[in-house]
C-alpha positions as CSV (number, residue, x, y, z in Angstrom):
1,M,-56.5,28.7,100.8
2,D,-57.2,26.2,98.0
3,A,-59.3,23.1,98.9
4,E,-57.7,19.8,98.5
5,P,-59.3,17.1,96.2
6,D,-61.4,14.7,98.4
7,L,-60.0,11.5,97.1
8,V,-61.5,9.3,99.7
9,R,-65.0,10.5,98.8
10,I,-64.7,9.9,95.0
11,A,-63.1,6.6,95.7
12,G,-66.1,5.7,97.9
13,A,-68.5,6.8,95.1
14,V,-66.8,4.5,92.4
15,G,-65.8,1.8,94.7
16,D,-69.3,0.6,95.2
17,A,-70.2,-2.5,93.0
18,T,-73.5,-1.0,91.8
19,R,-72.5,2.4,91.0
20,I,-69.4,1.4,89.0
21,R,-71.7,-1.0,86.9
22,M,-73.7,2.1,86.2
23,L,-71.0,4.3,85.3
24,A,-69.6,1.4,82.9
25,L,-73.2,1.4,81.3
26,L,-72.8,5.1,80.6
27,M,-69.6,4.4,78.4
28,E,-72.2,3.5,75.7
29,G,-72.1,7.3,75.3
30,R,-75.9,7.3,75.5
31,A,-78.1,9.0,78.3
32,L,-80.0,6.3,80.1
33,T,-83.0,6.3,82.4
34,A,-82.9,5.2,86.0
35,K,-84.8,2.2,85.0
36,E,-82.4,1.1,82.4
37,L,-79.4,1.7,84.7
38,A,-81.3,-0.2,87.3
39,L,-81.8,-3.3,85.1
40,G,-78.1,-3.1,83.7
41,A,-76.7,-2.9,87.2
42,G,-79.0,-5.8,88.6
43,V,-80.8,-3.7,91.3
44,E,-84.2,-2.8,91.9
45,P,-85.3,0.8,90.8
46,G,-85.7,2.2,94.5
47,T,-82.0,0.8,95.2
48,A,-80.8,2.5,91.9
49,T,-82.2,6.0,93.0
50,S,-80.2,6.1,96.0
51,H,-77.0,5.2,94.1
52,L,-77.7,7.7,91.4
53,R,-78.4,10.6,94.0
54,R,-74.8,9.8,95.3
55,L,-73.3,9.9,91.7
56,L,-75.3,13.2,91.3
57,D,-73.9,14.6,94.6
58,D,-70.4,13.8,93.7
59,A,-70.9,15.3,90.2
60,L,-70.0,12.1,88.4
61,V,-73.4,12.2,86.6
62,T,-75.9,14.9,85.4
63,S,-79.6,14.4,84.7
64,T,-82.0,16.0,82.4
65,S,-85.8,15.7,82.6
66,Q,-87.7,15.0,79.3
67,G,-91.3,14.2,79.5
68,R,-92.1,11.5,82.1
69,H,-88.4,10.6,82.1
70,K,-85.2,11.5,83.7
71,Y,-81.9,10.7,81.7
72,F,-78.5,10.4,83.0
73,R,-75.2,10.9,81.5
74,F,-71.6,11.6,82.6
75,A,-71.0,15.1,84.0
76,S,-67.8,15.6,82.1
77,D,-65.3,13.8,79.6
78,D,-63.1,13.6,82.7
79,V,-65.4,11.1,84.1
80,A,-65.6,8.9,80.9
81,Q,-61.7,9.0,81.1
82,L,-61.9,8.0,84.6
83,V,-64.0,5.1,84.0
84,E,-61.8,3.8,80.9
85,T,-58.8,4.2,83.1
86,L,-60.5,1.9,85.7
87,M,-61.3,-0.7,82.8
88,R,-57.6,-0.7,82.0
89,V,-56.2,-1.4,85.4
90,A,-58.8,-3.7,86.7
91,P,-57.8,-7.3,87.0
92,R,-59.3,-9.6,84.5
93,K,-62.1,-12.2,85.7
94,P,-61.7,-15.6,84.6
95,A,-64.0,-16.1,81.7
96,S,-65.4,-19.4,79.8
97,R,-64.9,-19.9,76.3
98,V,-68.3,-18.7,75.5
99,T,-67.9,-15.5,77.4
100,Q,-64.8,-14.9,75.6
101,D,-66.4,-15.5,72.2
102,A,-69.2,-13.1,73.1
103,H,-66.8,-10.2,74.0
104,E,-64.6,-10.7,71.0
105,P,-66.6,-7.8,68.8
106,I,-65.9,-5.4,71.7
107,R,-62.2,-6.0,71.5
108,A,-62.3,-5.5,67.8
109,A,-64.3,-2.1,67.3
110,R,-66.0,0.0,70.0
111,Y,-66.7,3.3,71.3
112,C,-64.6,4.7,74.2
113,Y,-67.4,7.2,75.2
114,D,-67.4,9.2,72.0
115,H,-64.3,8.0,70.3
116,L,-63.3,4.7,68.5
117,A,-61.3,2.1,70.5
118,G,-60.6,-1.5,70.2
119,G,-58.4,-2.7,67.2
120,L,-59.9,-0.3,65.0
121,G,-59.2,2.8,67.2
122,T,-55.6,1.8,67.7
123,G,-55.1,0.6,64.0
124,L,-56.5,4.1,62.9
125,L,-54.1,6.0,65.2
126,A,-51.1,3.8,64.3
127,S,-51.8,4.4,60.5
128,M,-52.3,8.2,60.9
129,M,-48.8,8.6,62.8
130,K,-47.3,6.5,60.2
131,K,-48.4,8.8,57.5
132,R,-47.3,11.7,59.7
133,W,-50.8,13.0,59.8
134,I,-50.4,13.3,63.6
135,E,-47.3,13.7,65.8
136,G,-46.7,13.7,69.5
137,G,-46.8,16.8,71.2
138,S,-44.2,18.8,73.2
139,R,-46.2,19.7,76.3
140,D,-46.9,16.2,77.7
141,A,-46.7,12.7,76.7
142,K,-50.5,12.3,75.9
143,E,-50.6,15.3,73.7
144,L,-50.9,14.8,70.0
145,V,-50.8,17.5,67.3
146,V,-52.1,17.4,63.7
147,T,-49.6,18.3,61.1
148,P,-50.4,20.6,58.2
149,K,-50.2,17.2,56.1
150,G,-52.7,15.6,58.3
151,E,-55.0,18.6,58.5
152,K,-55.3,18.5,54.7
153,A,-55.8,14.8,54.4
154,L,-58.3,14.9,57.2
155,G,-60.1,17.7,55.5
156,V,-60.2,15.8,52.2
157,L,-61.5,12.8,54.1
158,G,-64.5,15.0,55.3
159,V,-63.4,15.6,59.0
160,D,-64.0,19.2,60.1
161,V,-60.7,19.6,62.0
162,E,-61.1,23.4,62.9
163,S,-64.7,22.7,64.5
164,A,-62.9,20.0,66.6
165,R,-60.2,22.3,67.6
166,A,-62.8,24.9,68.7
167,K,-64.5,22.7,71.2
168,R,-63.9,23.4,74.9
169,R,-62.1,20.1,75.6
170,Q,-58.5,18.7,74.8
171,F,-58.2,18.7,70.9
172,A,-56.1,15.5,70.6
173,C,-54.7,12.9,72.9
174,R,-53.4,9.4,73.4
175,C,-55.8,7.2,75.2
176,L,-54.5,3.8,76.3
177,D,-56.8,1.1,75.0
178,W,-57.8,-1.4,77.8
179,S,-58.1,-4.5,75.7
180,E,-55.3,-3.6,73.0
181,R,-52.8,-2.0,75.5
182,Q,-51.9,0.4,72.8
183,D,-53.2,4.0,72.2
184,H,-56.2,5.2,70.4
185,L,-57.0,8.8,69.5
186,G,-59.2,10.5,71.9
187,G,-60.2,14.3,72.4
188,S,-62.5,16.2,70.3
189,L,-60.6,15.1,67.0
190,G,-61.3,11.5,67.7
191,A,-65.0,12.2,68.4
192,A,-65.3,14.1,65.0
193,I,-63.6,11.1,63.2
194,A,-66.0,8.7,64.9
195,D,-68.9,10.9,64.0
196,H,-67.8,11.2,60.4
197,F,-67.2,7.6,60.1
198,R,-70.8,6.8,61.3
199,S,-72.4,9.6,59.3
200,S,-70.6,8.3,56.1
201,K,-72.0,4.9,57.1
202,W,-68.4,3.3,57.3
203,I,-69.4,2.1,60.7
204,E,-72.6,1.1,62.4
205,R,-73.3,1.2,66.2
206,Q,-75.0,-1.8,67.7
207,K,-78.1,-0.7,69.7
208,H,-77.5,-0.5,73.4
209,S,-73.9,-1.1,73.0
210,R,-70.6,0.3,72.6
211,V,-69.7,-2.3,69.9
212,V,-69.2,-1.0,66.6
213,R,-69.6,-2.9,63.2
214,V,-67.7,-1.9,60.2
215,T,-69.6,-1.9,57.1
216,A,-68.5,-3.2,53.6
217,T,-68.0,0.3,52.4
218,G,-66.0,1.1,55.7
219,R,-63.7,-2.0,55.1
220,D,-62.8,-0.6,51.6
221,K,-62.4,3.0,52.9
222,L,-60.3,2.0,55.8
223,K,-58.1,-0.4,53.7
224,Q,-57.4,2.7,51.7
225,L,-56.2,4.4,54.9
226,G,-54.1,1.5,55.8
227,V,-56.3,0.1,58.5
228,S,-57.7,-3.4,58.4
229,A,-61.1,-4.0,59.8
């Protein structure tokens, strides 16, 4: 007999304020130490240890030891998608004008774990669909497929589509953006495009942040793709 998903247990794990702050910090896409997670969540290291043990027990994070430090990251892409979904459905907190200004860059361009989000991400997907590089799939509403025209164009751009397709994860999918309320491109293809943009110096990632800055070169290249940045 198949076991049922323990929804109550997972709800308890992510429903704690400290643990959800830790998970939100891991949306930067970097592996973080227990100390970094403790500082980011606003708790003492000893308190952070017990919360991290719960996240490990529930397979939400994994840990790797390197030298004197232990690094934590998401256990799977599904966990990152769970946190992004919670960000989309969570009610908005009242913010001062200063706070709103401080958050403006994260709305313009950021990482959603390992692919591009914000105005940059949604604009990119909209442009690729308008050019018919990408179309909706037939199996489910989230699925996306790359057309032969798109595969050729992305190859000319320098994106290794075949390598992305060979990854053991969903290839291309819609990911609803929490700030834009429109879809951006997720999956291994979205990650491959983000990696290419960064290696080509079209974008630069701010240190210890998901925020992305589009370079002067990137603005020119993106404009050619029909994306304003």
